[in-house]
N, C-alpha and C positions, 0 to 999 in steps of 0.2 A: 502493499498500498505504499504509495508518496505520499509523503510527511502533509504536504501542500492541504489535500486530498483528505486528510482525518480529521474528524469532527467530532466536538468535543460530545460527549454523553457520560449514561448515570455507571459504565461499566469503567470506562475510562476516567470518569471520576472517583469512583472509589480508588484505584489507582492512585492517582494524586494526593488520596488522603490517606491513603496507606502511605506513603513517600513523604508527604509533610511530616506523618507519625515518625516513622521507623526510619527511612531512607537516607538515602545518600546518594552524590555523585560523584567522583572521584577520579580523576586524573591519572591516566597511567599512560606506559611509552611516550612517543612523542605527540600522537596528537589523540590516543584514544582516551574515553570517558565509559570508566563502569559505573552501573546504577547496581544497587543492592536496596535491601531493606533486610533489618536485620531481629530477627527474632527469637523470646526461649524457644529451645533446642524440643522441651515437649509440648509445652499451650500455643507454640503460635507452628508445630510442627504441619498440620494439613494445609491449615491456611496459607503458609508463605509456600509450599510444594503445589497445591494442588488448585488451590482459588486464583491467588494472584498468578501462580503461570499458565492458567489456562486464559485469565484477563490479558496479558502481554502475550502467550501464542496466540488467542486469535488477531489482536492489532498492528502485532508487531512478529509476522512468520518466521523473520530468520532468525530472531533472537532467539540462543539459546540458551537454557538456565544452568546454575553452573549452583550449586549447596557445599557449603563448610560448615562442618560442625567443628567449634569451639568448649570441647568439653569443659575446658578452665576456669570457663565464664557460663558453661549453659546454654550459649545461644545458638544460635543456626542465622546461617550468613544466605543470603539468596539473590545472586549476583547476576548479572546481564551485560555480557561484551556486545550491546545492539547500537550502533550509531543511529539508527532510527528513534528507537527508543529515549536515548538521551538527546537527537534532535528536539524530537516531543516533550521534552522535560525545560531543555535551555530554550524553546521557543512560549513558553507560557511564566517563563522569569525567572526559575529555577540557577546557580550554579556550582560550580563542582566548588567542595570548599566545606566547612562546617557551618550549617542555618540551625543551629539549635534555638538560642536565640534570638533568633532574626526570619524565622521561615512564618509564608505567611497565606492565606487563600487567596490565588492568582484572582486580579480583577474582573477577569471573563468568566469567571466559576463565578463568584460573589453576585456578578447581577444575574443571575438568573439562579432560582430558587428551585428547581429540582435538580442543576447539576451540583448547587450547593449545600442542600443534605446529601446526596453522594459522595461526596468530600468531607465529609462530616463522619459518614458510616465509616472510611476509610479510617480516618482521622481516630474515632472511637475504636474502629479494630486493632489498630496497635495502641491508642495509649490511656485507653479506658477500662474503663473494670466496672461489676454490677457487684455488690457483696451484700451480706445481711450483717447485720454489728448486732450483735449481741450482747451488749450491754445490760447490765442490769438495770439501768433507767428507763428499758422499752421494757414494756411489757411483753413484746413478743419479739421474734429479729425485727430488725428494720431493713429494708431495704434500703440500700446508698448507689446512686452515681459517681462517680469518680473519673475525675482527670485528671493528669499531670505533665503537664504543657511547660516549658521555661520561655518561650516567644512570647512576648507580650502585645506584638503587634498580634501574632494569633487569636491569642487569651480575647483581647479584646475584640475580634472580630467575632468570636466566639458567641462573644457575653451579649454581644451586638442584636446578634445573627436570631439565637436560640433565646434570649429576652422576647423577642417580640411573636412568638411561639408560646413559651410558658410563661407563666408565673409563682412567684411565691404565695 
């Protein structure tokens, strides 16, 4: 698929959200850029190996997944050495290097509610969690949804958009 012809949709935006949450672009060699997503080797294995790989293969057929288990960190890295996938992410404004404190949802996605929600799904899939708070102050386990993000621009975006849909 030509890069210019690739139109954003829910699946691609979920991939973008996973990239925002736990992904990276890193240079290798003289011109190459690797695209990767890192997750928990046990809890995220199926999500990385099957769900994300299927999305990437659907839109970037020449992309070949590479899996690297790091037992010392209990992590799994899913890597793609794909110029097309790298170009797609670069076209959205993502750059190689550390993005932890600066990443945000691209404006083109932020302007379309369906694309935005798909992106938020990908962010939550990588950086969010649902758990039951069992502290004694609650009569029964209290469900909590949390997300851990270091990027103030991303936190601001999520607060803005989610507060339009949910209230305390």
